[in-house]
matplotlib code that plots the C-alpha trace (Angstrom):
import matplotlib.pyplot as plt

x = [-15.8, -14.9, -13.1, -12.3, -11.9, -9.2, -7.3, -3.6, -1.8, -1.6, 2.2, 2.1, -0.4, 2.6, 3.9, 0.5, 0.1, 2.9, 5.4, 7.7, 7.1, 9.5, 10.8, 14.2, 15.4, 15.5, 18.8, 18.4, 16.0, 17.3, 14.3, 12.6, 10.4, 6.5, 3.3, 1.5, -2.4, -4.2, -7.7, -10.5, -8.3, -10.0, -7.5, -7.9, -11.0, -11.0, -9.1, -6.1, -4.6, -3.1, 0.7, 1.3, 4.8, 6.2, 9.6, 9.0, 11.8, 9.0, 7.8, 11.8, 11.8, 8.4, 9.2, 12.5, 10.5, 8.4, 10.7, 12.4, 8.8, 8.0, 11.5, 11.1, 7.2, 9.1, 6.7, 6.4, 4.7, 3.5, 1.3, 1.2, -2.1, -0.8, 1.5, -0.8, -0.1, -3.3, -0.7, -1.2, 2.4, 3.4, 6.9, 7.0, 9.1, 8.2, 11.2, 12.2, 10.7, 7.4, 7.5, 5.3, 7.6, 8.8, 8.0, 11.1, 12.1, 11.1, 13.6, 12.2, 10.0, 8.4, 5.5, 3.6, 0.3, -0.2, -3.4, -4.4, -6.2, -7.6, -6.9, -9.0, -11.8, -9.1, -9.2, -6.0, -7.1, -4.1, -4.0, -3.0, -1.9, -1.4, 0.2, -2.3, -4.7, -2.4, -2.8, -5.2, -5.6, -7.5, -7.9, -8.6, -9.2, -7.4, -7.0, -4.3, -2.5, -3.0, -2.1, 0.5, 0.9, 2.7, 5.8, 8.8, 10.5, 12.4, 10.6, 10.4, 7.0, 6.1, 4.0, 3.3, 1.3, 2.1, 1.3, 1.2, 1.9, 3.5, 0.4, -1.9, 1.2, 0.2, -3.6, -3.6, -0.6, -3.2, -6.8, -5.0, -4.6, -8.8, -9.5, -9.4, -8.4, -8.1, -10.9, -13.4, -12.7, -12.9, -16.1, -16.0, -15.4, -15.3, -12.1, -10.6, -8.1, -6.3, -2.0, -1.2, -4.0, -2.8, -0.9, -4.4, -4.8, -7.2, -10.6, -11.7, -13.5, -10.3, -8.3, -10.6, -10.4, -6.2, -6.5, -8.6, -6.2, -2.8, -4.5, -5.6, -2.4, -1.0, -3.3]
y = [-10.0, -7.2, -7.1, -10.0, -9.6, -11.8, -12.5, -13.2, -10.1, -7.8, -8.5, -12.4, -11.2, -12.0, -14.6, -16.4, -16.0, -19.1, -16.1, -16.6, -19.4, -18.8, -15.8, -16.1, -12.2, -12.0, -12.3, -15.8, -16.2, -15.6, -13.3, -14.3, -13.8, -14.9, -15.6, -12.9, -12.6, -12.1, -10.6, -13.1, -14.2, -13.3, -11.6, -9.0, -8.1, -8.0, -5.5, -5.3, -5.4, -2.6, -3.8, -3.1, -3.4, -1.5, -2.9, -6.1, -8.1, -10.3, -6.8, -6.6, -9.7, -8.9, -5.7, -7.3, -9.9, -8.2, -6.0, -8.6, -9.6, -6.3, -5.7, -9.4, -8.5, -5.0, -3.5, 0.2, -1.1, -3.5, -4.2, -6.9, -8.8, -8.8, -11.7, -13.3, -11.2, -9.5, -6.8, -2.6, -3.0, -1.2, -0.9, 1.8, 4.5, 6.5, 6.6, 9.9, 8.9, 8.9, 12.6, 15.3, 18.7, 20.2, 16.4, 14.7, 11.1, 9.0, 6.4, 3.3, 3.1, 0.8, 2.3, 0.3, 1.8, 4.4, 6.8, 8.7, 12.1, 13.6, 17.1, 19.8, 17.8, 17.8, 15.0, 13.4, 10.8, 8.1, 4.8, 2.3, -1.3, -4.3, -6.9, -8.8, -7.7, -9.2, -7.7, -5.2, -1.4, 1.6, 4.9, 6.3, 9.3, 10.0, 13.1, 15.5, 15.7, 13.5, 13.7, 10.4, 9.7, 6.0, 4.5, 3.2, 0.0, 1.8, 3.5, 6.6, 8.5, 10.3, 13.1, 14.2, 16.4, 14.7, 15.0, 14.1, 10.0, 10.0, 10.0, 8.6, 5.5, 5.3, 5.9, 2.0, 0.9, 1.7, 1.0, -2.7, -2.2, -1.6, -4.2, -2.4, -3.0, 0.0, -1.2, -0.6, 3.3, 3.0, 5.7, 3.8, 0.3, 0.9, 2.6, -0.7, -2.8, -5.3, -3.6, -5.3, -3.7, 0.3, -0.3, 0.6, 3.7, 4.1, 5.5, 8.8, 8.9, 8.4, 10.5, 13.2, 12.8, 12.8, 16.3, 17.1, 16.5, 18.0, 21.5, 21.8, 20.1, 23.5, 26.4]
z = [8.1, 9.8, 12.9, 15.3, 18.7, 19.8, 23.2, 22.5, 22.2, 18.7, 18.9, 17.8, 15.5, 13.0, 14.7, 14.2, 10.5, 10.8, 9.0, 12.2, 14.9, 17.2, 19.5, 17.9, 16.7, 12.8, 12.5, 12.6, 9.3, 5.7, 4.2, 2.2, -1.1, 0.7, -1.2, -2.9, -2.1, -5.1, -5.3, -4.0, -1.1, 2.8, 3.9, 1.3, 2.2, 6.1, 8.1, 9.8, 13.4, 14.9, 15.8, 19.8, 19.9, 16.5, 17.2, 17.6, 15.8, 14.2, 12.3, 11.1, 10.1, 8.4, 6.5, 5.3, 4.2, 2.2, 1.1, -1.1, -2.0, -3.2, -5.2, -6.5, -7.7, -9.1, -7.2, -5.4, -1.9, -0.3, 2.9, 5.0, 4.3, 0.4, 1.7, 4.3, 7.7, 9.0, 10.4, 9.5, 8.1, 4.4, 2.4, -0.4, -2.3, -4.9, -7.6, -9.4, -12.8, -10.7, -9.6, -10.3, -10.5, -6.9, -5.5, -4.1, -4.5, -1.5, -0.2, 1.1, 3.6, 6.3, 8.3, 11.1, 12.7, 9.7, 9.4, 6.8, 6.6, 4.0, 3.6, 0.9, -1.1, -4.3, -6.2, -9.0, -11.6, -12.2, -13.8, -10.3, -10.7, -7.7, -7.4, -5.8, -9.0, -11.8, -15.2, -14.8, -14.4, -13.4, -13.0, -9.7, -8.1, -5.0, -2.9, -3.9, -0.6, 3.1, 6.5, 7.1, 11.4, 11.4, 13.2, 12.3, 13.1, 15.0, 17.4, 15.1, 15.7, 11.6, 11.1, 7.8, 5.1, 1.6, -2.3, -5.4, -6.1, -2.4, -1.4, -4.3, -3.1, 0.6, -0.3, -2.4, -0.1, 3.8, 1.4, 1.8, 5.5, 5.4, 3.7, 0.2, -3.5, -6.3, -8.1, -5.3, -5.2, -8.9, -9.8, -13.0, -13.6, -17.6, -17.1, -15.7, -18.5, -18.8, -18.9, -21.7, -23.6, -23.4, -25.6, -28.7, -26.3, -23.7, -23.6, -24.1, -20.4, -19.5, -22.2, -20.6, -16.9, -17.0, -18.6, -16.4, -14.1, -15.3, -15.9, -11.6, -11.4, -13.9, -12.0]

ax = plt.figure().add_subplot(projection="3d")
ax.plot(x, y, z, "-o")
ax.set_aspect("equal")
plt.show()
């Protein structure tokens, strides 16, 4: 797989996925709950393509449908490849109960063509799940701080530094745009567990890694 060359304009990628077959405005389409691709589907292994016009009506419709799908699945983020659209589009939010001290909630946000740049060598460990890997959770190391550059569907430019759980969510979702799932970022696959088995306790190595992360964040 990998990047495929195409002669079509990149702003037609979303319509080419078969969701929005004509050029009507998104207001003529009802919102829809889309099918979520699961680990093993080829769409999740190929890099997504850049969107030429982030303000295109089809992008707005895709974002609306992704939000509807994410909320129905009770997720905190969703990338376009997860709904079978190979475009660089992400929706997410960060709720107050997932924040560390001093962090602020992030409202529902849509990003088009996002780019992340790690800041510094520090990495934190935390549990992650994924709508495309149902039933499982894994302990994943992520950069503690990153720089985010992106465009919104309204055409606004985002360029800011984020940290903590916000940075983790962004790294997880933007990994989808590059053909990666969180198990591929794990450095110890023995810490990939069924979520329902967490009730029996977590492995000792996971406990030690989480304690080390907490100590670093307090220091």
